[in-house]
VOVOFI-369991 format. One record per residue: residue number from 1; residue in three letters; z, y, x of N, C-alpha, C in turn. Coordinates in nm, 4 decimals, decimal comma. Layout:
% VOVOFI-369991
(node NUM; "ala"; (Z; Y; X); (Z; Y; X); (Z; Y; X))
...
END
This chain:
% VOVOFI-369991
(node 1; "met"; (7,8456; 9,9292; 10,2650); (7,8991; 9,9721; 10,3430); (8,0008; 10,0793; 10,3628))
(node 2; "thr"; (8,0937; 10,1165; 10,4611); (8,2089; 10,2225; 10,4809); (8,0957; 10,3138; 10,5781))
(node 3; "val"; (8,1937; 10,4274; 10,6230); (8,1207; 10,5400; 10,6777); (8,1483; 10,4900; 10,8208))
(node 4; "leu"; (8,2696; 10,4133; 10,8591); (8,2836; 10,3412; 11,0026); (8,1931; 10,2724; 11,0099))
(node 5; "glu"; (8,1241; 10,1653; 10,9305); (8,0629; 10,0431; 10,9669); (7,8859; 10,1069; 10,9788))
(node 6; "leu"; (7,8917; 10,2204; 10,9192); (7,7682; 10,2827; 10,9353); (7,7643; 10,3457; 11,0980))
(node 7; "leu"; (7,8567; 10,4033; 11,0799); (7,8539; 10,4966; 11,1930); (7,8633; 10,3758; 11,3591))
(node 8; "glu"; (7,9143; 10,2905; 11,3530); (7,8947; 10,1674; 11,3948); (7,7722; 10,1353; 11,4425))
(node 9; "glu"; (7,7071; 10,1022; 11,3267); (7,5430; 10,0697; 11,3517); (7,4512; 10,2183; 11,4329))
(node 10; "ile"; (7,5330; 10,2952; 11,4019); (7,3741; 10,4541; 11,4645); (7,4784; 10,4272; 11,6292))
(node 11; "glu"; (7,5907; 10,3842; 11,6870); (7,5912; 10,3847; 11,7954); (7,5513; 10,1918; 11,8119))
(node 12; "asp"; (7,5532; 10,1409; 11,7367); (7,4713; 10,0173; 11,8144); (7,3163; 10,0405; 11,8491))
(node 13; "ile"; (7,2772; 10,1021; 11,7473); (7,1059; 10,1671; 11,7328); (7,1019; 10,2005; 11,8741))
(node 14; "val"; (7,2044; 10,3338; 11,9114); (7,1297; 10,4470; 12,0649); (7,1663; 10,3376; 12,1955))
(node 15; "asp"; (7,2488; 10,2449; 12,1891); (7,3509; 10,1549; 12,2381); (7,2184; 10,0376; 12,2918))
(node 16; "thr"; (7,1393; 10,0114; 12,2374); (7,0376; 9,9170; 12,2418); (6,8728; 9,9961; 12,2707))
(node 17; "ala"; (6,8862; 10,1271; 12,1952); (6,7563; 10,1845; 12,2525); (6,7408; 10,1607; 12,3829))
(node 18; "pro"; (6,5615; 10,1336; 12,3544); (6,4942; 10,1294; 12,5270); (6,4961; 10,3242; 12,5611))
(node 19; "gly"; (6,5236; 10,2744; 12,6738); (6,5095; 10,4391; 12,7416); (6,3894; 10,4656; 12,8166))
(node 20; "leu"; (6,3667; 10,5886; 12,8670); (6,2661; 10,6566; 12,9079); (6,2906; 10,6446; 13,0511))
(node 21; "pro"; (6,1965; 10,5977; 13,1266); (6,1911; 10,6074; 13,2648); (6,2072; 10,7719; 13,3233))
(node 22; "leu"; (6,3342; 10,7866; 13,3801); (6,3851; 10,9329; 13,4897); (6,3842; 11,0037; 13,4041))
(node 23; "thr"; (6,4136; 11,0151; 13,2690); (6,4356; 11,0948; 13,2049); (6,5974; 11,0997; 13,1274))
(node 24; "gly"; (6,6556; 10,9577; 13,1288); (6,8032; 10,9734; 13,0726); (6,7815; 10,9935; 12,9376))
(node 25; "lys"; (6,6651; 10,9599; 12,8726); (6,6730; 10,9520; 12,7036); (6,5833; 10,8170; 12,6601))
(node 26; "ile"; (6,6510; 10,8328; 12,5252); (6,6006; 10,7065; 12,4763); (6,5342; 10,7746; 12,3781))
(node 27; "met"; (6,4829; 10,6307; 12,2957); (6,3823; 10,6029; 12,1920); (6,4132; 10,5868; 12,1008))
(node 28; "val"; (6,4385; 10,6160; 11,9633); (6,5269; 10,5238; 11,8601); (6,4185; 10,5760; 11,6901))
(node 29; "asp"; (6,4104; 10,4653; 11,6509); (6,3619; 10,4960; 11,4899); (6,3994; 10,5937; 11,4410))
(node 30; "ala"; (6,3356; 10,7011; 11,4439); (6,4181; 10,8362; 11,3000); (6,4004; 10,8010; 11,1824))
(node 31; "asn"; (6,3441; 10,7023; 11,0983); (6,3234; 10,6412; 10,9867); (6,4754; 10,5666; 10,9593))
(node 32; "glu"; (6,4852; 10,4972; 11,0376); (6,6246; 10,4109; 11,0429); (6,7754; 10,4865; 11,0543))
(node 33; "leu"; (6,7520; 10,5567; 11,1750); (6,8837; 10,6534; 11,1618); (6,8985; 10,7388; 11,0467))
(node 34; "leu"; (6,7550; 10,8413; 10,9798); (6,7947; 10,8712; 10,9102); (6,8484; 10,8343; 10,7498))
(node 35; "glu"; (6,8265; 10,6924; 10,7354); (6,8476; 10,6080; 10,6058); (6,9946; 10,6024; 10,6556))
(node 36; "ile"; (7,0359; 10,5752; 10,7502); (7,1575; 10,5379; 10,7787); (7,2521; 10,6849; 10,7630))
(node 37; "val"; (7,2221; 10,7665; 10,7909); (7,3064; 10,9332; 10,7807); (7,2644; 10,9598; 10,6159))
(node 38; "arg"; (7,1720; 10,8945; 10,5433); (7,1839; 10,9048; 10,3806); (7,2775; 10,7915; 10,3214))
(node 39; "glu"; (7,3314; 10,6999; 10,3963); (7,4211; 10,6106; 10,3513); (7,5064; 10,6426; 10,3756))
(node 40; "ile"; (7,5278; 10,7593; 10,4613); (7,6998; 10,8082; 10,5238); (7,6956; 10,9149; 10,3812))
(node 41; "arg"; (7,6161; 10,9876; 10,3636); (7,6257; 11,0814; 10,2696); (7,7203; 11,0282; 10,1253))
(node 42; "leu"; (7,5846; 10,8973; 10,0782); (7,6447; 10,8324; 9,9713); (7,7997; 10,7788; 9,9959))
(node 43; "ser"; (7,8497; 10,7491; 10,0683); (7,9951; 10,7091; 10,0647); (8,0706; 10,7582; 10,1351))
(node 44; "leu"; (8,0420; 10,9386; 10,1493); (8,1582; 11,0261; 10,1905); (8,2465; 11,0383; 10,0567))
(node 45; "pro"; (8,1665; 11,0240; 9,9429); (8,2659; 11,0626; 9,8164); (8,3437; 10,9737; 9,8081))
(node 46; "asp"; (8,3752; 10,8775; 9,8532); (8,4682; 10,8002; 9,8631); (8,6021; 10,8380; 9,9004))
(node 47; "asp"; (8,5686; 10,9022; 10,0359); (8,6853; 10,9548; 10,1052); (8,7342; 11,1172; 10,0624))
(node 48; "val"; (8,6363; 11,1784; 9,9715); (8,7280; 11,2537; 9,9128); (8,7648; 11,2558; 9,7534))
(node 49; "gln"; (8,7558; 11,1210; 9,7185); (8,8016; 11,0426; 9,6071); (8,9695; 11,0399; 9,6985))
(node 50; "gln"; (8,9591; 10,9613; 9,8191); (9,0975; 10,9441; 9,8630); (9,1944; 11,0426; 9,8686))
(node 51; "ala"; (9,1219; 11,1868; 9,8911); (9,1888; 11,3177; 9,9446); (9,2325; 11,3257; 9,7963))
(node 52; "lys"; (9,1478; 11,2851; 9,6833); (9,2003; 11,3788; 9,5597); (9,3251; 11,2599; 9,5427))
(node 53; "trp"; (9,3429; 11,1655; 9,5561); (9,4255; 11,0437; 9,5232); (9,5474; 11,0643; 9,5946))
(node 54; "val"; (9,5444; 11,1456; 9,7133); (9,6732; 11,2166; 9,7559); (9,7258; 11,3273; 9,6623))
(node 55; "lys"; (9,7201; 11,4071; 9,7068); (9,6630; 11,5145; 9,6007); (9,7153; 11,4943; 9,4521))
(node 56; "asp"; (9,6755; 11,3735; 9,3919); (9,7620; 11,3377; 9,2354); (9,8507; 11,2703; 9,2479))
(node 57; "glu"; (9,8793; 11,1956; 9,4111); (10,0026; 11,1284; 9,3978); (10,1119; 11,2436; 9,4534))
(node 58; "lys"; (10,0804; 11,3168; 9,5045); (10,2057; 11,4347; 9,5510); (10,2162; 11,5125; 9,4166))
(node 59; "glu"; (10,1792; 11,5469; 9,3339); (10,1881; 11,5798; 9,1838); (10,2877; 11,4888; 9,0945))
(node 60; "arg"; (10,2392; 11,3638; 9,1116); (10,3372; 11,2387; 9,0327); (10,4731; 11,2352; 9,1264))
(node 61; "ile"; (10,4699; 11,2427; 9,2238); (10,6270; 11,2350; 9,2690); (10,6710; 11,3663; 9,2739))
(node 62; "leu"; (10,6304; 11,4646; 9,3009); (10,6952; 11,6125; 9,2622); (10,7513; 11,5831; 9,1648))
(node 63; "ser"; (10,6358; 11,5812; 9,0484); (10,6840; 11,5306; 8,8559); (10,8318; 11,4547; 8,8535))
(node 64; "glu"; (10,8221; 11,3138; 8,9169); (10,9365; 11,2357; 8,8935); (11,0124; 11,3280; 8,9633))
(node 65; "ala"; (11,0629; 11,3944; 9,0300); (11,1386; 11,4629; 9,1405); (11,2329; 11,5394; 8,9973))
(node 66; "lys"; (11,1384; 11,6369; 8,9611); (11,1729; 11,7169; 8,9210); (11,2533; 11,6621; 8,7253))
(node 67; "ala"; (11,1700; 11,5360; 8,6980); (11,2242; 11,5105; 8,5954); (11,3469; 11,4280; 8,6186))
(node 68; "glu"; (11,4157; 11,3749; 8,7540); (11,5404; 11,3241; 8,7974); (11,6303; 11,4165; 8,7721))
(node 69; "tyr"; (11,6430; 11,5316; 8,8672); (11,6931; 11,6574; 8,8330); (11,7232; 11,6981; 8,7211))
(node 70; "glu"; (11,6490; 11,7059; 8,5931); (11,6599; 11,7701; 8,5199); (11,7727; 11,6652; 8,4238))
(node 71; "lys"; (11,7149; 11,5475; 8,4554); (11,8335; 11,4297; 8,3865); (11,9610; 11,4634; 8,4485))
(node 72; "ile"; (11,9544; 11,4711; 8,5763); (12,1238; 11,5104; 8,6637); (12,1716; 11,6178; 8,5813))
(node 73; "ile"; (12,1137; 11,6940; 8,5704); (12,1392; 11,8599; 8,4943); (12,2016; 11,8096; 8,3671))
(node 74; "val"; (12,1281; 11,7440; 8,2403); (12,1619; 11,7203; 8,1485); (12,2755; 11,6263; 8,1221))
(node 75; "glu"; (12,2976; 11,5268; 8,2024); (12,4110; 11,4299; 8,1905); (12,5452; 11,5702; 8,2533))
(node 76; "ala"; (12,4846; 11,6250; 8,3401); (12,6562; 11,7038; 8,4130); (12,6407; 11,8115; 8,3135))
(node 77; "lys"; (12,6012; 11,8249; 8,2259); (12,6249; 11,9489; 8,0819); (12,6814; 11,8648; 8,0125))
(node 78; "lys"; (12,6550; 11,7336; 7,9933); (12,7374; 11,6714; 7,8302); (12,8576; 11,6301; 7,9520))
(node 79; "gln"; (12,8892; 11,5696; 8,0414); (13,0338; 11,5692; 8,1066); (13,1504; 11,6606; 8,1495))
(node 80; "ala"; (13,0386; 11,7676; 8,1363); (13,1397; 11,8979; 8,1301); (13,2040; 11,9803; 8,0038))
(node 81; "asp"; (13,1571; 11,9108; 7,9429); (13,1667; 11,9270; 7,7787); (13,2460; 11,8678; 7,7220))
(node 82; "tyr"; (13,2692; 11,7331; 7,7578); (13,3447; 11,6090; 7,6991); (13,5098; 11,6801; 7,7500))
(node 83; "leu"; (13,4864; 11,7413; 7,9156); (13,6049; 11,7309; 7,9359); (13,6585; 11,8799; 7,9219))
(node 84; "val"; (13,6316; 11,9876; 7,7979); (13,6638; 12,0814; 7,7427); (13,7527; 12,0727; 7,6561))
(node 85; "glu"; (13,8950; 12,0368; 7,7067); (13,9971; 12,0190; 7,6135); (14,0726; 12,1067; 7,6314))
(node 86; "thr"; (14,1526; 12,1185; 7,7432); (14,2763; 12,2211; 7,7443); (14,2048; 12,3001; 7,8842))
(node 87; "asp"; (14,3036; 12,4237; 7,8948); (14,2341; 12,5134; 7,9600); (14,2639; 12,4435; 8,1322))
(node 88; "asp"; (14,3395; 12,3325; 8,1491); (14,3748; 12,2979; 8,2776); (14,2342; 12,2106; 8,2834))
(node 89; "ile"; (14,2274; 12,0902; 8,2176); (14,0571; 12,0259; 8,2199); (13,9508; 12,1049; 8,2035))
(node 90; "thr"; (13,9680; 12,2221; 8,1342); (13,8411; 12,2968; 8,1628); (13,8140; 12,3468; 8,2948))
(node 91; "leu"; (13,9227; 12,3897; 8,3704); (13,9119; 12,4305; 8,5051); (13,8677; 12,3594; 8,5577))
(node 92; "arg"; (13,9133; 12,2270; 8,5696); (13,8900; 12,1007; 8,6583); (13,7448; 12,0774; 8,6199))
(node 93; "ala"; (13,6553; 12,0909; 8,4495); (13,5514; 12,0408; 8,4200); (13,4396; 12,1509; 8,4756))
(node 94; "gln"; (13,5347; 12,3280; 8,5037); (13,3942; 12,3759; 8,5211); (13,3719; 12,3472; 8,6842))
(node 95; "lys"; (13,4728; 12,3201; 8,7888); (13,4396; 12,2875; 8,9183); (13,3680; 12,1378; 8,9351))
(node 96; "met"; (13,3974; 12,0198; 8,8491); (13,3375; 11,9283; 8,8288); (13,1902; 11,9847; 8,7860))
(node 97; "ala"; (13,1253; 12,0365; 8,7118); (13,0243; 12,0494; 8,6398); (12,9235; 12,1169; 8,7544))
(node 98; "glu"; (13,0403; 12,2434; 8,8292); (12,9604; 12,2996; 8,9466); (12,9271; 12,2600; 9,0767))
(node 99; "asp"; (13,0274; 12,1138; 9,1091); (12,9743; 12,0009; 9,2209); (12,8431; 11,9244; 9,1735))
(node 100; "ile"; (12,8522; 11,8714; 9,0661); (12,7432; 11,8075; 9,0165); (12,6362; 11,8616; 8,9805))
(node 101; "gln"; (12,6343; 12,0349; 8,9919); (12,4482; 12,0977; 9,0145); (12,4635; 12,0938; 9,1057))
(node 102; "glu"; (12,5555; 12,1372; 9,2052); (12,5394; 12,1823; 9,3219); (12,4696; 12,0104; 9,3994))
(node 103; "asn"; (12,5672; 11,9283; 9,3721); (12,4938; 11,7783; 9,4280); (12,3568; 11,7711; 9,3577))
(node 104; "ala"; (12,3047; 11,8010; 9,2486); (12,1879; 11,7710; 9,2051); (12,0952; 11,8072; 9,2084))
(node 105; "glu"; (12,1050; 11,9290; 9,2635); (12,0148; 12,0862; 9,3241); (11,9925; 12,0118; 9,4838))
(node 106; "asp"; (12,1052; 11,9590; 9,5312); (12,0529; 11,8900; 9,6837); (12,0033; 11,7824; 9,7149))
(node 107; "tyr"; (12,0033; 11,6782; 9,5724); (11,9678; 11,5529; 9,5489); (11,7958; 11,5833; 9,5465))
(node 108; "ala"; (11,7764; 11,7207; 9,4413); (11,6269; 11,7550; 9,4075); (11,5769; 11,8040; 9,5266))
(node 109; "arg"; (11,6538; 11,8942; 9,6093); (11,5930; 11,9099; 9,6784); (11,5599; 11,8304; 9,8171))
(node 110; "val"; (11,6466; 11,7670; 9,8781); (11,6101; 11,5940; 9,9310); (11,4708; 11,5197; 9,9034))
(node 111; "leu"; (11,4794; 11,5172; 9,8214); (11,3650; 11,4276; 9,7017); (11,2396; 11,4853; 9,7581))
(node 112; "lys"; (11,2340; 11,6378; 9,6940); (11,1200; 11,7367; 9,7399); (11,0804; 11,7312; 9,8941))
(node 113; "met"; (11,1658; 11,7653; 9,9633); (11,1745; 11,7494; 10,1200); (11,0576; 11,6106; 10,1640))
(node 114; "arg"; (11,1207; 11,5244; 10,1265); (11,0798; 11,3950; 10,1236); (10,9497; 11,3941; 10,0824))
(node 115; "thr"; (10,9300; 11,4162; 9,9751); (10,7936; 11,4203; 9,9111); (10,7145; 11,5165; 9,9874))
(node 116; "tyr"; (10,7369; 11,6521; 10,0330); (10,6293; 11,6915; 10,1209); (10,5773; 11,6332; 10,2522))
(node 117; "asp"; (10,7513; 11,5764; 10,2949); (10,6706; 11,4907; 10,4505); (10,5985; 11,4276; 10,4281))
(node 118; "tyr"; (10,5687; 11,3159; 10,2575); (10,4754; 11,1992; 10,2567); (10,3666; 11,2296; 10,2606))
(node 119; "val"; (10,3519; 11,3884; 10,1565); (10,2486; 11,4220; 10,1472); (10,1732; 11,5054; 10,2959))
(node 120; "asp"; (10,2243; 11,5261; 10,3407); (10,2232; 11,6063; 10,5063); (10,1617; 11,5336; 10,5513))
(node 121; "lys"; (10,2178; 11,4054; 10,5887); (10,2095; 11,3106; 10,6654); (10,0014; 11,2585; 10,6651))
(node 122; "met"; (10,0336; 11,1913; 10,4859); (9,9152; 11,1887; 10,4049); (9,8020; 11,2496; 10,4837))
(node 123; "leu"; (9,8353; 11,3886; 10,4075); (9,7381; 11,4768; 10,4607); (9,6829; 11,4555; 10,5888))
(node 124; "tyr"; (9,7632; 11,4924; 10,7034); (9,7668; 11,5055; 10,8235); (9,6843; 11,3573; 10,8658))
(node 125; "asp"; (9,7294; 11,2313; 10,8462); (9,6573; 11,1105; 10,8897); (9,4999; 11,1477; 10,8090))
(node 126; "met"; (9,4866; 11,1642; 10,7294); (9,3732; 11,1891; 10,6537); (9,2852; 11,3201; 10,7365))
(node 127; "gln"; (9,3308; 11,4429; 10,8133); (9,2657; 11,5148; 10,8419); (9,2379; 11,4689; 11,0079))
(node 128; "thr"; (9,3691; 11,3616; 11,0420); (9,3471; 11,3209; 11,2060); (9,2071; 11,2665; 11,1598))
(node 129; "lys"; (9,2020; 11,1879; 11,0892); (9,1010; 11,0697; 11,0790); (8,9454; 11,1161; 11,0642))
(node 130; "met"; (8,9270; 11,2461; 11,0167); (8,8261; 11,2768; 10,9406); (8,7907; 11,3761; 11,0714))
(node 131; "glu"; (8,8907; 11,4487; 11,1857); (8,8427; 11,4988; 11,3012); (8,7807; 11,3725; 11,4442))
(node 132; "asp"; (8,8546; 11,2488; 11,3842); (8,8573; 11,1741; 11,5039); (8,6837; 11,1409; 11,4585))
(node 133; "leu"; (8,6409; 11,0962; 11,3506); (8,5062; 11,0287; 11,3265); (8,3705; 11,2100; 11,3185))
(node 134; "asn"; (8,4705; 11,3074; 11,3223); (8,3771; 11,4491; 11,3618); (8,3396; 11,4032; 11,5398))
(node 135; "leu"; (8,4256; 11,4021; 11,5614); (8,4393; 11,4227; 11,7591); (8,3952; 11,2934; 11,7751))
(node 136; "lys"; (8,3975; 11,1606; 11,7649); (8,3238; 11,0430; 11,7771); (8,1879; 11,0278; 11,7785))
(node 137; "tyr"; (8,1344; 11,0441; 11,6842); (8,0437; 11,0108; 11,5997); (7,9208; 11,1449; 11,5846))
(node 138; "phe"; (7,9399; 11,2096; 11,5904); (7,8561; 11,3276; 11,5464); (7,8297; 11,4273; 11,6695))
(node 139; "gly"; (7,7180; 11,4756; 11,6987); (7,7181; 11,5937; 11,7889); (7,6054; 11,7114; 11,6916))
(node 140; "glu"; (7,5247; 11,7441; 11,7934); (7,4281; 11,8727; 11,7719); (7,3304; 11,8378; 11,6460))
(node 141; "met"; (7,2961; 11,7246; 11,6471); (7,1739; 11,6323; 11,5679); (7,2497; 11,6135; 11,3936))
(node 142; "tyr"; (7,3580; 11,6190; 11,3986); (7,4530; 11,6125; 11,2618); (7,5152; 11,7544; 11,2123))
(node 143; "ala"; (7,4867; 11,8978; 11,2322); (7,5271; 11,9658; 11,2105); (7,5828; 11,9869; 11,0861))
(node 144; "asn"; (7,5458; 11,9419; 10,9494); (7,5613; 11,9195; 10,8359); (7,6641; 11,8920; 10,7659))
(node 145; "leu"; (7,6493; 11,7522; 10,8624); (7,7646; 11,6493; 10,8583); (7,8957; 11,6707; 10,8773))
(node 146; "glu"; (7,8955; 11,7812; 11,0100); (7,9833; 11,7766; 11,1058); (8,0781; 11,9227; 10,9816))
(node 147; "lys"; (7,9688; 12,0045; 10,9114); (8,0267; 12,0847; 10,8284); (8,1197; 12,0794; 10,7340))
(node 148; "ser"; (8,0747; 11,9571; 10,6784); (8,1443; 11,8584; 10,5502); (8,2544; 11,8647; 10,5745))
(node 149; "phe"; (8,2749; 11,8053; 10,7007); (8,3981; 11,7450; 10,7962); (8,4880; 11,8586; 10,8103))
(node 150; "glu"; (8,4599; 11,9748; 10,8179); (8,5403; 12,0909; 10,8957); (8,5894; 12,1580; 10,7495))
(node 151; "glu"; (8,5068; 12,1190; 10,6004); (8,5093; 12,1660; 10,4793); (8,6372; 12,0831; 10,4463))
(node 152; "ile"; (8,6289; 11,9959; 10,4989); (8,7392; 11,8974; 10,4008); (8,8773; 11,8954; 10,5156))
(node 153; "gly"; (8,8432; 11,9154; 10,6388); (8,9605; 11,9508; 10,6916); (9,0592; 12,0434; 10,6976))
(node 154; "gly"; (8,9400; 12,1711; 10,6390); (8,9943; 12,3179; 10,5677); (9,1100; 12,2944; 10,4333))
(node 155; "val"; (8,9936; 12,2160; 10,3583); (9,1390; 12,1789; 10,2486); (9,2010; 12,0675; 10,2976))
(node 156; "leu"; (9,2039; 12,0154; 10,3613); (9,3881; 11,9439; 10,3520); (9,4422; 12,0301; 10,4470))
(node 157; "gln"; (9,3907; 12,1283; 10,5498); (9,5145; 12,2056; 10,6044); (9,5722; 12,2625; 10,5022))
(node 158; "ala"; (9,5405; 12,3120; 10,3886); (9,5846; 12,4307; 10,3080); (9,6356; 12,3738; 10,2238))
(node 159; "asn"; (9,6583; 12,2195; 10,2050); (9,7081; 12,1550; 10,1074); (9,8119; 12,1402; 10,2104))
(node 160; "arg"; (9,7877; 12,1059; 10,3213); (9,9146; 12,1004; 10,4368); (10,0273; 12,1990; 10,3975))
(node 161; "asp"; (9,9307; 12,3445; 10,4136); (9,9956; 12,4501; 10,4625); (10,0720; 12,4634; 10,2586))
(node 162; "glu"; (10,0093; 12,4646; 10,1750); (10,0564; 12,4621; 10,0667); (10,2231; 12,3835; 10,0051))
(node 163; "ile"; (10,2012; 12,2549; 10,0863); (10,3345; 12,1788; 10,0852); (10,4460; 12,2406; 10,1778))
(node 164; "lys"; (10,4239; 12,3129; 10,2874); (10,5188; 12,3362; 10,3939); (10,5129; 12,5031; 10,3280))
(node 165; "ala"; (10,4672; 12,5399; 10,2405); (10,5081; 12,7096; 10,2159); (10,6176; 12,6464; 10,0360))
(node 166; "met"; (10,6005; 12,5227; 9,9828); (10,6742; 12,4703; 9,8703); (10,8125; 12,4088; 9,9599))
(node 167; "ala"; (10,8158; 12,3778; 10,0456); (10,9347; 12,3126; 10,1139); (11,0243; 12,4108; 10,1753))
(node 168; "tyr"; (10,9412; 12,5178; 10,2207); (11,0021; 12,6313; 10,2819); (11,1165; 12,7085; 10,1603))
(node 169; "arg"; (11,0463; 12,7066; 10,0480); (11,0516; 12,7510; 9,9063); (11,2080; 12,6450; 9,8959))
(node 170; "thr"; (11,1667; 12,5744; 9,8935); (11,2666; 12,4245; 9,8108); (11,4013; 12,4423; 9,9039))
(node 171; "gln"; (11,3724; 12,4434; 10,0726); (11,4775; 12,4735; 10,1707); (11,5575; 12,5839; 10,1690))
(node 172; "asn"; (11,5262; 12,7019; 10,0437); (11,5564; 12,8512; 10,0530); (11,6151; 12,8780; 9,8833))
(node 173; "gly"; (11,5863; 12,7089; 9,8476); (11,6552; 12,7491; 9,7049); (11,5657; 12,8638; 9,6332))
(node 174; "glu"; (11,4582; 12,8904; 9,6762); (11,3976; 12,9808; 9,5644); (11,2799; 12,9692; 9,4926))
(node 175; "asp"; (11,2965; 12,7744; 9,4300); (11,2434; 12,7410; 9,3447); (11,3039; 12,6550; 9,2492))
(node 176; "gly"; (11,4638; 12,6924; 9,2410); (11,5419; 12,6015; 9,1985); (11,4984; 12,6327; 9,0221))
(node 177; "val"; (11,5281; 12,5213; 8,9690); (11,5640; 12,5744; 8,8075); (11,6799; 12,6023; 8,7594))
(node 178; "ala"; (11,6726; 12,7680; 8,7177); (11,8148; 12,7806; 8,6804); (11,8737; 12,7418; 8,5761))
(node 179; "val"; (12,0146; 12,6936; 8,5697); (12,0987; 12,6525; 8,4757); (12,1726; 12,7175; 8,4211))
(node 180; "arg"; (12,1886; 12,7457; 8,2745); (12,3414; 12,8445; 8,2558); (12,4634; 12,7838; 8,2488))
(node 181; "thr"; (12,5607; 12,8757; 8,2803); (12,6748; 12,7994; 8,2537); (12,7553; 12,8514; 8,1361))
(node 182; "thr"; (12,8674; 12,8050; 8,1674); (12,9559; 12,8559; 8,0271); (12,9965; 12,9977; 8,0314))
(node 183; "glu"; (13,0022; 13,0847; 8,1864); (12,9850; 13,2114; 8,1389); (12,9344; 13,2666; 8,1105))
(node 184; "asp"; (12,7743; 13,2423; 8,1310); (12,6380; 13,3117; 8,0709); (12,6157; 13,3032; 7,9454))
(node 185; "glu"; (12,6803; 13,1876; 7,8753); (12,6324; 13,2389; 7,7453); (12,7760; 13,2737; 7,7106))
(node 186; "glu"; (12,8501; 13,3269; 7,7390); (12,9565; 13,3838; 7,6721); (12,8713; 13,5507; 7,6923))
END
């Protein structure tokens, strides 16, 4: 059973439990509730695995963006070398190489920003789900489980903060790959 199904089962138990007259309290089978809580604890690693998958997916997307960026840079260098035959062609080639490099950097930046937005949305959705579960299903009786949700939420928020910091550095061109121009080589 999933965590949500187990939580719904707890809701059903509470909704159908007999009430104590004049007290507003209900009677529930403690063993039955504790067994459901144990099953929830066993199911939580799946949610943690999903958060790990999101992180791995972020790293994969960033790696692909970097590889694409490097491929564009290599192509730009090849094209620039080919065009260096005369002074006039050399000047045009240098201008083209700069334009291609700038376009490649802009493209890589856009890819990174999209990646950061995607990962941030995934992390935000996960964080929102965790907060919703926490608010909907747990009270004082489940303090330990609430602490686990808060820790996961903290990890998700830290990951979002890291993504936002990386996006900020990318936006400001602070994490670009240095490319040597022909002037640098002289």
